[in-house]
BAFI-3210 file (N, C-alpha, C; in Angstrom, 3 decimals, decimal comma, padded with zeros to 6 digits):
// residues 279
n [1|2|3|4|5|6|7|8|9|10|11|12|13|14|15|16|17|18|19|20|21|22|23|24|25|26|27|28|29|30|31|32|33|34|35|36|37|38|39|40|41|42|43|44|45|46|47|48|49|50|51|52|53|54|55|56|57|58|59|60|61|62|63|64|65|66|67|68|69|70|71|72|73|74|75|76|77|78|79|80|81|82|83|84|85|86|87|88|89|90|91|92|93|94|95|96|97|98|99|100|101|102|103|104|105|106|107|108|109|110|111|112|113|114|115|116|117|118|119|120|121|122|123|124|125|126|127|128|129|130|131|132|133|134|135|136|137|138|139|140|141|142|143|144|145|146|147|148|149|150|151|152|153|154|155|156|157|158|159|160|161|162|163|164|165|166|167|168|169|170|171|172|173|174|175|176|177|178|179|180|181|182|183|184|185|186|187|188|189|190|191|192|193|194|195|196|197|198|199|200|201|202|203|204|205|206|207|208|209|210|211|212|213|214|215|216|217|218|219|220|221|222|223|224|225|226|227|228|229|230|231|232|233|234|235|236|237|238|239|240|241|242|243|244|245|246|247|248|249|250|251|252|253|254|255|256|257|258|259|260|261|262|263|264|265|266|267|268|269|270|271|272|273|274|275|276|277|278|279]
n.u [000,845|000,464|001,187|-001,225|-001,963|-003,270|-002,354|-003,389|-003,786|-003,348|-005,518|-004,635|-004,939|-005,087|-007,121|-009,445|-011,195|-012,648|-015,405|-017,568|-016,923|-015,503|-012,490|-009,765|-006,982|-006,127|-003,814|-000,236|000,876|-001,156|-004,027|-007,511|-010,493|-013,901|-017,027|-019,744|-022,644|-024,713|-027,469|-028,462|-027,367|-024,819|-024,869|-023,892|-023,807|-023,810|-021,830|-020,282|-019,317|-017,629|-015,720|-014,659|-013,422|-011,406|-009,812|-007,780|-005,575|-004,493|-003,926|-001,968|000,098|000,629|003,002|002,940|001,599|001,449|-000,244|-003,655|-006,957|-010,224|-013,617|-017,036|-019,548|-021,692|-024,019|-023,296|-021,022|-021,005|-023,832|-023,672|-024,259|-026,710|-030,273|-030,778|-028,461|-028,410|-030,846|-030,434|-028,840|-030,224|-031,020|-029,656|-027,202|-025,031|-024,650|-024,171|-021,726|-020,074|-020,186|-019,185|-016,517|-015,636|-016,082|-014,217|-011,855|-011,930|-011,388|-008,840|-007,372|-007,287|-005,911|-003,461|-002,609|-000,033|000,021|-000,576|-003,821|-006,391|-009,419|-012,127|-014,733|-017,816|-020,877|-023,394|-022,044|-021,872|-022,081|-020,490|-019,167|-018,402|-016,411|-014,128|-013,936|-013,353|-011,201|-009,243|-005,992|-005,676|-008,392|-010,732|-013,321|-016,166|-018,165|-020,812|-020,817|-022,112|-021,809|-022,507|-022,947|-025,090|-025,767|-026,946|-029,490|-030,465|-030,704|-028,556|-025,278|-022,781|-020,566|-018,398|-016,168|-016,244|-015,599|-012,863|-011,676|-013,123|-013,078|-010,332|-009,845|-011,570|-012,863|-013,542|-015,933|-017,207|-017,344|-019,053|-021,396|-022,117|-022,152|-023,962|-026,335|-026,677|-026,494|-026,128|-023,071|-021,860|-019,661|-018,135|-018,477|-017,347|-014,661|-014,175|-014,351|-012,348|-012,748|-012,307|-009,590|-009,632|-011,953|-013,414|-014,411|-017,123|-016,913|-014,211|-013,277|-012,539|-010,286|-008,491|-008,160|-006,916|-004,579|-003,364|-002,933|-001,144|001,027|001,783|002,352|004,649|006,487|008,968|008,813|009,462|009,704|007,140|005,486|006,501|005,946|003,140|002,751|003,830|002,212|-000,251|-000,080|-001,313|-003,945|-003,794|-003,228|-005,629|-007,092|-008,423|-010,598|-011,955|-012,551|-014,331|-016,440|-017,374|-018,188|-020,279|-021,955|-022,684|-023,981|-026,269|-027,776|-029,225|-031,321|-034,593|-034,747|-033,318|-034,940|-037,131|-035,798|-034,973|-037,505|-038,706|-037,105|-037,751|-040,431|-040,240|-040,367|-040,163|-038,350|-039,770|-038,549|-038,083|-038,453|-037,411|-034,509|-032,240|-029,558]
n.v [-001,190|002,269|005,643|008,211|011,484|012,781|011,791|009,389|005,804|004,095|001,823|-001,464|-003,239|-005,872|-006,933|-006,332|-008,092|-009,178|-008,262|-008,365|-007,725|-005,183|-003,450|-001,741|000,447|001,234|002,019|002,157|-000,709|-002,232|-004,065|-003,740|-005,533|-005,501|-006,778|-005,960|-005,576|-004,099|-003,840|-006,393|-007,316|-007,989|-010,531|-013,602|-014,429|-016,873|-016,106|-014,297|-016,045|-017,687|-015,775|-014,896|-017,175|-017,586|-015,267|-015,280|-016,561|-014,757|-012,717|-013,938|-013,979|-011,358|-008,887|-006,377|-005,968|-006,409|-007,026|-007,821|-006,641|-007,611|-006,790|-005,666|-003,818|-001,259|-002,390|-005,000|-007,785|-010,193|-011,913|-014,454|-017,229|-016,468|-017,017|-017,705|-018,982|-021,157|-022,473|-023,220|-025,381|-027,451|-030,770|-030,883|-032,355|-031,555|-028,788|-029,040|-030,470|-028,599|-026,455|-027,708|-028,185|-025,528|-024,605|-026,078|-025,209|-022,483|-022,397|-023,707|-022,057|-019,654|-020,517|-021,141|-018,757|-016,394|-013,875|-012,004|-011,932|-009,832|-009,684|-007,482|-007,541|-006,525|-006,418|-008,886|-012,097|-014,841|-018,135|-018,379|-015,932|-015,942|-017,817|-016,447|-014,496|-015,944|-017,567|-015,742|-014,473|-012,666|-011,858|-009,403|-008,267|-006,163|-004,886|-005,177|-007,294|-010,340|-013,514|-016,479|-019,867|-021,270|-023,707|-026,347|-025,366|-024,802|-027,290|-028,824|-030,321|-028,798|-027,454|-025,837|-023,826|-024,746|-027,310|-027,493|-025,445|-024,264|-026,004|-025,848|-023,141|-022,560|-024,755|-028,267|-028,691|-026,134|-025,708|-027,786|-027,073|-024,472|-024,970|-027,070|-026,114|-023,731|-021,249|-017,722|-015,809|-013,158|-010,303|-009,789|-012,173|-013,923|-013,175|-013,864|-016,682|-017,327|-017,384|-015,261|-012,940|-010,490|-008,182|-005,064|-001,604|-000,594|001,750|001,994|-000,087|-000,285|001,370|000,172|-002,277|-001,388|-000,205|-002,488|-003,934|-002,226|-002,317|-005,013|-004,975|-003,503|-005,008|-007,680|-009,434|-012,053|-013,355|-013,010|-014,262|-016,876|-017,596|-017,576|-019,627|-021,856|-022,053|-022,534|-025,159|-026,589|-026,414|-027,585|-030,247|-030,986|-031,382|-033,810|-033,990|-031,624|-032,043|-034,199|-032,982|-031,008|-032,598|-034,033|-031,920|-031,143|-033,479|-033,222|-031,440|-032,970|-033,851|-033,957|-032,308|-029,914|-028,586|-027,961|-026,410|-024,119|-023,194|-022,593|-020,498|-018,583|-018,213|-017,245|-018,739|-021,379|-024,326|-027,470|-030,205|-033,679|-036,133|-038,667|-040,588|-042,460|-042,633]
n.w [000,000|-000,707|000,235|-000,277|-001,771|000,261|002,565|003,364|002,776|-000,188|-001,914|-002,698|-005,810|-005,481|-003,969|-005,259|-006,502|-004,471|-003,919|-002,227|000,268|002,364|001,975|003,449|004,322|007,370|008,600|008,089|006,446|007,503|007,006|006,774|007,020|006,369|007,179|005,295|005,140|006,580|006,734|006,917|009,224|008,526|007,297|005,665|002,360|-000,368|-002,249|-000,782|001,157|-000,357|-001,162|001,313|002,067|000,134|000,226|002,138|001,133|-000,699|001,107|002,690|000,838|000,324|000,117|001,193|003,543|007,105|009,165|010,014|010,371|011,255|011,090|011,651|009,839|011,128|013,589|014,072|014,055|012,398|011,278|010,374|008,070|005,617|005,131|002,478|001,619|003,403|002,850|000,225|000,496|001,736|001,468|-000,921|-002,427|-004,019|-003,434|-000,731|-000,663|-001,916|-000,097|002,166|001,425|001,161|003,781|005,247|003,986|004,615|007,391|007,524|005,812|007,232|009,545|008,382|007,293|007,104|008,269|011,275|012,709|013,759|015,407|015,700|017,555|017,241|018,476|017,454|016,626|014,624|013,108|009,907|010,075|012,730|012,679|011,714|013,702|016,090|015,399|014,931|015,664|017,724|019,531|020,041|021,915|022,065|024,785|024,109|022,438|021,089|021,124|019,486|018,757|016,786|015,612|016,459|017,173|014,717|013,709|012,914|013,371|015,474|013,566|011,460|013,097|015,645|017,018|016,724|018,153|020,363|022,742|023,282|023,792|025,921|027,856|027,898|029,242|029,270|026,502|025,624|027,006|025,956|023,189|022,809|023,909|022,629|023,831|024,040|024,296|026,084|025,533|027,866|029,327|027,505|027,620|030,286|030,327|028,628|025,892|024,164|023,519|024,894|026,468|025,828|026,306|024,267|022,715|022,513|021,100|018,280|018,105|019,904|018,640|016,296|017,354|018,359|016,001|014,663|016,419|016,093|013,365|013,318|014,621|014,963|012,124|011,298|013,776|014,914|013,005|012,970|015,560|015,545|013,644|015,001|017,342|016,156|015,480|017,463|016,632|014,125|014,765|015,716|013,507|012,430|014,233|013,672|010,907|011,067|012,493|010,720|008,587|009,769|010,372|007,759|006,932|008,404|006,900|005,226|006,647|008,303|010,458|009,991|008,195|009,799|011,661|010,161|009,324|011,778|012,611|010,699|011,280|013,763|016,241|018,734|017,818|016,738|017,030|016,051|018,557|018,755|017,883|015,962|016,611]
ca.u [000,000|001,244|000,535|-001,752|-001,625|-003,939|-001,738|-003,973|-003,092|-004,073|-005,932|-004,061|-005,962|-005,017|-008,373|-010,588|-012,137|-013,452|-016,296|-018,638|-016,360|-014,860|-011,079|-009,084|-005,732|-006,228|-002,451|000,764|001,055|-002,306|-005,208|-008,759|-011,574|-015,167|-018,294|-020,398|-024,073|-025,317|-028,927|-028,768|-026,426|-023,622|-025,009|-022,992|-024,446|-022,917|-020,686|-019,430|-018,674|-016,519|-014,683|-013,989|-012,582|-010,254|-009,007|-006,648|-004,413|-003,905|-003,375|-000,731|001,126|000,750|004,230|002,771|000,895|001,996|-001,289|-005,013|-008,088|-011,528|-014,699|-018,309|-020,149|-022,928|-024,216|-022,983|-019,826|-021,630|-024,883|-023,438|-024,879|-028,103|-031,187|-030,667|-027,371|-028,808|-031,935|-029,915|-028,130|-031,090|-031,323|-028,945|-025,875|-024,004|-024,388|-023,597|-020,318|-019,379|-020,078|-018,293|-015,137|-015,333|-016,041|-012,912|-010,793|-011,971|-010,681|-007,422|-006,712|-007,013|-004,858|-002,192|-002,246|001,149|-000,139|-001,413|-005,184|-007,064|-010,852|-012,797|-016,077|-018,805|-022,238|-023,571|-021,113|-022,373|-021,860|-019,227|-018,494|-017,805|-015,170|-013,052|-013,842|-012,765|-009,915|-008,270|-004,896|-006,060|-009,817|-011,094|-014,772|-016,808|-019,075|-022,093|-020,665|-023,001|-021,219|-023,374|-022,906|-026,486|-026,002|-027,972|-030,801|-030,873|-030,945|-027,350|-024,203|-021,898|-019,389|-017,607|-014,909|-016,522|-014,916|-011,410|-011,069|-013,824|-012,538|-008,972|-009,888|-012,320|-012,684|-014,527|-017,212|-017,823|-017,640|-020,261|-022,558|-022,529|-022,398|-025,147|-027,529|-026,729|-026,611|-025,234|-022,013|-021,564|-018,244|-017,514|-018,451|-016,385|-013,333|-014,053|-014,141|-011,192|-013,125|-011,666|-008,374|-009,988|-013,204|-013,155|-015,566|-017,508|-016,425|-012,760|-012,968|-011,831|-008,974|-007,629|-007,824|-005,944|-003,320|-002,781|-002,459|000,049|002,114|002,225|002,905|005,968|007,352|009,782|007,857|009,801|009,406|005,689|004,880|006,896|005,193|001,784|002,805|004,061|001,034|-001,366|000,018|-002,363|-005,157|-003,557|-003,326|-007,064|-007,723|-009,415|-011,801|-012,644|-013,091|-015,518|-017,541|-017,961|-018,883|-021,544|-022,805|-023,230|-024,939|-027,514|-028,559|-030,073|-032,304|-035,834|-034,571|-032,872|-036,108|-037,895|-034,984|-035,076|-038,886|-038,971|-036,434|-038,544|-041,709|-039,904|-040,914|-039,271|-038,465|-040,416|-037,778|-038,472|-037,870|-036,713|-033,321|-031,625|-028,132]
ca.v [000,000|003,490|006,841|009,084|012,882|013,263|011,159|008,078|004,707|003,706|000,434|-002,343|-003,906|-007,297|-007,361|-005,788|-009,162|-009,524|-007,098|-008,545|-007,271|-003,876|-003,463|-000,455|000,471|002,274|002,396|001,577|-002,157|-002,847|-004,247|-003,932|-006,169|-005,224|-007,333|-004,686|-005,653|-003,764|-003,983|-007,783|-007,630|-008,536|-011,956|-014,106|-015,202|-017,868|-015,448|-013,778|-017,202|-018,074|-014,749|-014,861|-018,370|-017,468|-014,055|-015,489|-016,962|-013,507|-012,003|-014,623|-013,690|-009,906|-008,413|-004,993|-005,886|-007,198|-007,358|-007,760|-006,446|-007,982|-006,257|-005,567|-002,487|-001,062|-002,899|-006,423|-008,334|-010,934|-012,822|-015,781|-017,551|-016,043|-018,125|-018,128|-019,957|-022,356|-023,174|-023,812|-026,610|-028,494|-031,866|-030,688|-032,920|-030,757|-027,585|-029,458|-030,780|-027,338|-025,690|-028,447|-027,903|-024,134|-024,471|-026,597|-024,326|-021,226|-022,593|-024,001|-020,888|-018,709|-021,107|-021,145|-017,404|-016,020|-012,569|-011,996|-011,469|-009,284|-009,471|-006,489|-008,137|-005,497|-006,927|-010,318|-012,852|-016,207|-018,830|-018,204|-014,765|-016,326|-018,537|-015,473|-013,823|-016,802|-018,085|-014,663|-014,668|-011,842|-011,552|-008,326|-008,127|-005,090|-005,397|-005,508|-008,472|-011,461|-014,645|-017,654|-020,907|-021,712|-024,831|-027,285|-024,696|-024,895|-028,698|-029,487|-030,385|-027,634|-027,650|-024,618|-023,786|-025,043|-028,449|-027,367|-024,405|-023,915|-026,691|-025,398|-021,792|-022,506|-026,081|-029,166|-028,486|-024,912|-025,890|-028,604|-026,324|-023,408|-025,469|-027,930|-025,340|-022,527|-020,048|-016,641|-015,419|-011,732|-009,996|-009,939|-013,595|-014,550|-012,942|-014,594|-018,113|-017,499|-017,550|-014,170|-012,437|-009,433|-007,445|-003,646|-000,742|-000,605|002,928|001,901|-001,345|-000,146|001,963|-000,831|-003,238|-000,749|-000,088|-003,833|-004,259|-001,413|-002,884|-006,244|-004,623|-002,912|-005,940|-008,603|-010,230|-013,479|-013,875|-013,050|-015,257|-018,208|-017,865|-017,960|-020,943|-022,879|-022,197|-023,087|-026,616|-027,118|-026,517|-028,545|-031,611|-031,248|-031,437|-034,885|-033,633|-030,603|-032,639|-034,983|-032,094|-030,360|-033,625|-034,322|-030,750|-031,211|-034,586|-032,706|-030,724|-033,955|-034,312|-033,202|-031,328|-028,616|-027,923|-027,391|-025,356|-022,916|-022,722|-021,988|-019,202|-017,665|-017,970|-016,671|-019,601|-022,469|-025,459|-028,681|-031,295|-035,037|-036,520|-039,948|-040,520|-043,794|-042,583]
ca.w [000,000|-000,864|000,754|-001,317|-001,553|001,468|003,724|003,630|002,123|-001,387|-001,926|-003,706|-006,605|-005,147|-003,338|-005,993|-006,851|-003,299|-003,886|-001,237|001,534|002,259|002,336|003,520|005,065|008,407|009,004|007,208|006,502|008,189|006,165|007,519|006,253|007,051|006,685|004,973|004,814|007,879|006,688|007,276|010,291|007,878|007,020|004,630|001,300|-000,964|-002,882|000,289|001,778|-001,226|-001,121|002,609|002,107|-000,764|000,396|003,038|000,338|-001,182|002,265|003,038|-000,166|000,141|000,757|001,634|004,821|008,209|010,137|009,467|011,285|010,698|011,909|010,934|009,721|011,878|014,941|014,166|013,411|011,296|011,729|009,811|006,787|005,512|004,855|001,077|001,570|004,152|002,161|-001,012|000,845|002,299|000,558|-002,186|-002,164|-004,715|-002,648|000,549|-000,886|-002,203|001,141|003,061|001,013|001,516|005,240|005,665|003,486|005,359|008,659|007,301|005,216|008,323|010,372|007,658|006,868|007,886|008,918|012,477|012,465|014,936|015,207|016,542|017,554|017,601|018,355|017,210|015,792|014,528|011,851|009,187|010,631|014,006|012,375|011,661|014,996|017,122|014,937|014,888|016,610|018,869|019,410|020,957|021,906|022,790|025,813|023,480|021,582|021,391|020,405|019,594|017,745|016,798|014,707|016,907|017,118|013,320|013,406|012,414|014,360|015,574|012,722|011,290|013,840|017,050|017,622|016,641|018,989|021,606|023,921|023,543|024,358|027,183|028,452|027,302|029,929|028,749|025,081|025,496|027,481|025,040|021,835|022,773|024,267|021,782|024,660|023,608|025,222|025,998|025,454|029,189|029,659|026,596|028,189|031,556|030,095|027,754|024,491|023,431|024,160|025,839|026,278|026,065|026,106|022,855|022,005|022,408|020,417|017,003|018,322|020,533|017,587|015,415|018,084|018,420|014,655|014,390|017,217|015,438|012,058|013,509|015,334|014,169|011,358|011,340|015,115|015,095|012,111|013,415|016,791|015,117|013,000|016,021|018,196|015,386|015,401|018,345|015,825|013,036|015,261|015,933|012,189|012,282|015,007|012,887|009,683|011,433|012,890|009,537|007,810|010,442|010,148|006,404|006,908|008,969|005,893|004,553|007,627|008,468|011,536|009,495|007,605|010,913|012,254|009,338|009,370|013,086|012,603|009,871|011,957|015,077|017,280|019,125|016,894|017,209|016,448|016,425|019,849|018,625|017,029|015,979|016,951]
c.u [000,882|000,465|000,017|-001,478|-002,280|-003,388|-002,355|-003,182|-003,950|-004,352|-005,226|-005,180|-005,961|-006,359|-009,623|-011,641|-013,027|-014,443|-017,452|-018,198|-015,692|-013,424|-010,557|-007,818|-005,815|-004,869|-001,480|000,961|-000,011|-003,481|-006,418|-009,825|-012,861|-016,302|-019,235|-021,800|-024,855|-026,826|-029,368|-027,873|-025,212|-023,694|-024,177|-023,778|-023,403|-021,670|-019,725|-018,661|-017,470|-015,384|-013,933|-013,163|-011,283|-009,314|-007,759|-005,407|-003,717|-003,278|-002,045|000,414|001,390|001,996|004,090|002,038|001,535|000,956|-002,651|-006,010|-009,351|-012,604|-015,970|-018,822|-021,426|-022,916|-023,824|-021,623|-020,283|-022,642|-024,719|-024,178|-026,330|-028,971|-031,132|-029,566|-027,788|-029,853|-031,465|-029,230|-029,054|-031,451|-030,592|-027,499|-024,767|-023,641|-023,761|-022,106|-019,510|-019,144|-019,153|-016,835|-014,743|-015,203|-014,716|-011,795|-010,755|-011,158|-009,193|-006,688|-006,393|-005,874|-003,496|-001,772|-001,100|001,017|-000,947|-002,756|-005,795|-008,543|-011,358|-014,277|-017,070|-020,207|-022,283|-022,510|-021,554|-021,924|-020,493|-018,459|-017,789|-016,510|-013,992|-012,841|-013,078|-011,406|-008,844|-007,205|-005,109|-007,506|-010,200|-012,601|-015,192|-017,777|-020,439|-021,982|-021,616|-022,558|-022,103|-023,123|-024,270|-026,784|-027,049|-029,382|-031,356|-031,169|-029,762|-026,273|-023,369|-020,616|-018,591|-016,315|-015,041|-015,621|-013,406|-010,852|-011,808|-013,270|-011,134|-008,958|-010,541|-012,037|-013,702|-015,905|-017,931|-018,213|-018,926|-021,502|-023,025|-022,854|-023,651|-026,424|-027,732|-026,950|-025,665|-024,241|-021,741|-020,060|-017,539|-017,428|-017,442|-014,961|-013,145|-013,736|-012,997|-011,509|-012,533|-010,458|-008,687|-011,345|-012,945|-014,455|-015,863|-016,945|-014,907|-012,320|-012,099|-010,434|-008,007|-007,221|-006,764|-004,583|-002,600|-002,199|-001,182|001,252|002,675|002,880|004,318|006,946|008,199|008,864|008,189|009,425|007,909|005,065|005,261|006,192|003,773|001,792|002,942|002,818|-000,132|-001,218|-000,929|-003,651|-004,981|-003,694|-004,769|-007,812|-008,734|-010,708|-012,635|-013,291|-014,355|-016,695|-018,188|-018,706|-020,239|-022,501|-023,474|-024,234|-026,292|-028,375|-029,379|-031,214|-033,566|-035,670|-034,177|-034,022|-036,941|-037,118|-035,085|-036,486|-039,191|-038,281|-037,265|-039,852|-041,518|-040,581|-039,888|-039,424|-039,135|-039,731|-038,350|-037,743|-037,104|-035,559|-032,626|-030,158|-027,877]
c.v [001,242|004,663|007,676|010,537|013,472|012,595|009,831|006,995|004,192|002,201|-000,337|-002,991|-005,418|-007,820|-006,870|-006,852|-009,573|-008,395|-007,229|-008,116|-005,926|-003,976|-002,038|-000,598|001,574|002,745|001,706|000,094|-002,876|-002,883|-004,460|-004,476|-005,996|-005,978|-006,147|-004,864|-005,319|-003,938|-005,404|-008,258|-008,386|-010,049|-012,322|-014,908|-016,109|-017,226|-014,892|-014,913|-017,652|-017,069|-014,736|-016,127|-018,151|-016,319|-014,281|-015,937|-015,722|-012,715|-012,621|-014,206|-012,198|-009,388|-007,035|-004,850|-006,821|-007,606|-007,111|-007,540|-006,895|-007,471|-006,205|-004,145|-002,421|-001,727|-004,365|-006,729|-009,116|-011,909|-014,224|-015,978|-017,116|-017,207|-018,593|-019,173|-021,259|-023,157|-023,799|-025,148|-027,752|-029,530|-031,807|-031,135|-032,115|-029,517|-027,916|-029,744|-029,515|-026,548|-026,374|-028,161|-026,481|-023,957|-024,977|-025,658|-023,000|-021,346|-022,809|-022,825|-019,826|-019,230|-020,964|-019,775|-016,902|-014,687|-012,711|-011,322|-011,020|-009,139|-008,440|-006,839|-007,135|-006,066|-008,410|-010,896|-014,304|-016,822|-018,598|-016,987|-015,084|-017,106|-017,578|-014,822|-014,647|-017,349|-017,004|-014,880|-013,855|-011,417|-010,543|-008,092|-006,853|-005,676|-005,788|-006,686|-009,569|-012,632|-015,864|-018,605|-021,588|-022,920|-025,825|-026,675|-024,731|-026,335|-029,416|-029,443|-029,106|-027,922|-026,370|-024,718|-024,361|-026,127|-028,282|-026,402|-024,083|-024,682|-026,234|-024,032|-021,769|-023,766|-026,968|-028,943|-027,252|-025,074|-026,698|-027,828|-025,315|-023,932|-026,343|-027,171|-024,119|-021,256|-018,969|-016,283|-013,929|-011,515|-010,232|-011,411|-014,327|-014,363|-013,779|-016,063|-018,382|-017,649|-016,461|-013,669|-011,391|-008,849|-005,994|-002,858|-000,630|000,584|002,948|000,726|-001,152|000,428|000,956|-001,893|-002,658|-000,616|-001,432|-004,227|-003,499|-001,952|-004,147|-005,955|-004,087|-003,833|-006,775|-009,566|-011,715|-014,071|-014,026|-014,151|-016,674|-018,580|-018,301|-019,372|-022,057|-023,125|-022,832|-024,583|-027,296|-027,325|-027,546|-029,981|-031,993|-031,352|-032,566|-034,630|-032,636|-031,198|-033,450|-034,073|-031,424|-031,368|-033,946|-033,134|-030,841|-032,349|-034,135|-031,968|-031,670|-034,418|-033,450|-032,105|-029,958|-027,861|-027,242|-026,255|-024,052|-022,330|-022,033|-020,633|-018,179|-017,276|-017,435|-017,430|-020,656|-023,628|-026,654|-029,865|-032,651|-035,434|-037,842|-039,798|-041,869|-043,797|-042,997]
c.w [000,000|-000,305|-000,404|-000,934|-000,311|002,722|004,110|002,908|000,982|-001,381|-003,034|-004,505|-006,369|-004,635|-004,066|-006,307|-005,678|-003,018|-002,904|000,161|001,314|002,770|002,417|004,344|006,123|008,914|008,064|007,499|007,323|007,225|007,058|006,577|007,043|006,383|006,496|004,406|006,091|007,908|007,030|008,420|009,749|007,707|005,789|003,614|000,652|-001,558|-001,835|000,958|000,958|-001,133|000,201|002,851|001,339|-000,417|001,245|002,290|-000,208|-000,045|002,681|002,111|-000,346|000,854|001,394|002,956|005,846|009,239|009,509|010,599|010,558|011,645|011,069|010,909|010,554|013,238|015,120|013,573|012,190|011,865|011,167|008,500|006,721|005,042|003,406|000,918|002,237|003,382|000,857|-000,753|001,237|001,234|-000,768|-002,011|-002,833|-003,911|-001,306|000,387|-001,147|-000,922|002,131|002,726|001,402|003,024|005,785|005,244|004,243|006,644|008,432|006,667|006,265|009,193|009,697|007,145|007,737|008,619|010,203|012,201|013,781|014,604|016,201|016,517|018,126|017,410|018,046|016,288|015,808|013,209|011,241|009,681|011,927|013,799|012,414|013,026|016,019|016,708|014,856|015,966|017,875|018,657|020,486|020,833|022,626|023,808|025,244|022,521|022,049|020,517|020,593|018,425|017,766|015,946|015,211|016,931|015,701|012,911|012,808|013,497|014,345|014,805|012,678|012,107|015,249|017,631|017,645|017,680|020,287|022,814|024,287|024,212|025,736|027,996|027,764|027,938|029,395|027,290|024,895|025,917|026,434|023,640|021,752|023,105|023,378|022,599|024,130|024,715|025,025|025,885|026,773|029,598|028,777|027,101|029,451|031,333|029,127|026,287|023,603|024,212|025,211|025,495|026,667|025,912|024,608|022,088|021,875|021,530|019,180|017,196|018,950|019,506|016,656|016,104|018,153|017,073|014,318|015,163|016,564|014,087|012,168|014,244|014,395|013,434|011,380|012,693|015,330|014,255|012,515|014,715|016,459|014,527|014,035|016,866|017,446|015,115|016,388|017,552|014,706|013,531|015,594|014,610|012,020|013,056|014,219|011,647|009,975|011,762|011,686|008,678|008,430|010,345|008,778|006,255|007,440|007,969|005,010|005,462|007,624|009,516|011,004|008,819|008,692|011,564|011,492|009,417|010,690|013,212|011,843|010,550|013,378|016,217|017,653|018,144|017,551|016,538|016,866|017,706|019,753|017,648|017,107|016,392|018,402]
res [c|r|a|d|h|e|g|g|f|m|m|s|d|r|y|a|k|y|d|k|l|k|f|d|y|p|a|e|r|v|l|r|i|t|f|d|r|p|e|t|f|n|s|v|d|a|e|t|h|t|q|m|t|d|m|w|i|d|i|d|r|d|p|d|i|n|a|v|i|v|t|g|a|g|k|a|f|s|a|g|g|d|f|s|l|i|e|s|m|i|g|n|s|h|e|i|m|k|t|w|k|e|a|k|n|l|v|y|n|i|i|n|c|n|k|p|i|i|s|a|i|n|g|p|a|a|g|a|g|l|v|v|a|i|l|a|d|i|s|i|a|g|k|k|a|k|i|v|d|g|h|p|r|l|g|v|a|a|g|d|v|a|a|i|i|w|p|l|l|t|s|m|a|k|a|k|y|y|l|m|t|c|k|p|v|s|g|e|e|a|e|r|i|g|l|v|s|m|c|v|e|d|d|e|l|q|q|i|a|l|d|t|a|v|e|l|a|n|g|s|q|s|a|i|r|w|t|k|y|s|l|n|n|w|l|r|q|a|g|p|i|f|d|a|s|t|a|l|e|m|l|g|f|m|s|e|d|v|k|e|g|v|l|s|h|r|e|k|r|a|p|n|f|r|k|d|c|p|l]
***
């Protein structure tokens, strides 16, 4: 990124193809990515899901940046996959396989990205958006953050990033409680149980995230990147656990429960799932 005549930083065309997300440079060698559909609480449609999966490869290869911030426009970080994406998958093996591959690549691409990633979690964070928020190397939540993995409420297993990192960040007991009940976690509670790096006042969130990114951007890049790589081996060794969880999540999209889960969301009522199960 280069300084323009007004003292800001010019946008590289490297990210022009990712038009479903907003990219800017708030500081030298710092890239900021913003989920930018505030009218839908920054929900993720199919095209956005593909772009947010692929962009980490370009970020890894970008010689002009040393740190990344991810946040959301308006009152939310990201509400996760929107209903158009979810409904396109129900009973559709082709879409399920496509999404399964992307869901795996999204997680592994973030884990393998050499740049330190900071998430500034403002408001609700769920689904695919939550993947980025929780997998970030440094996760900073505002007090109004509302973190929830709602997969079982939808009628599918908690896949995405849940099994690979929630037990490691919190504990198996906390992970099972929040993932099986779909209880939301506030920013303060997330910090207390270790789910995020820190919780800060909402009006200080963006500045603290930027200050953190600048500090990392100005540090020893080899030392920081090798530290990230080493620590992420904890996640790489959990790969089989993660692969199983995403496969079982996708299997759920062939079930009757997910139809009821989506319908109950649309009708704003509690779901009426079948009580019997052969498992």
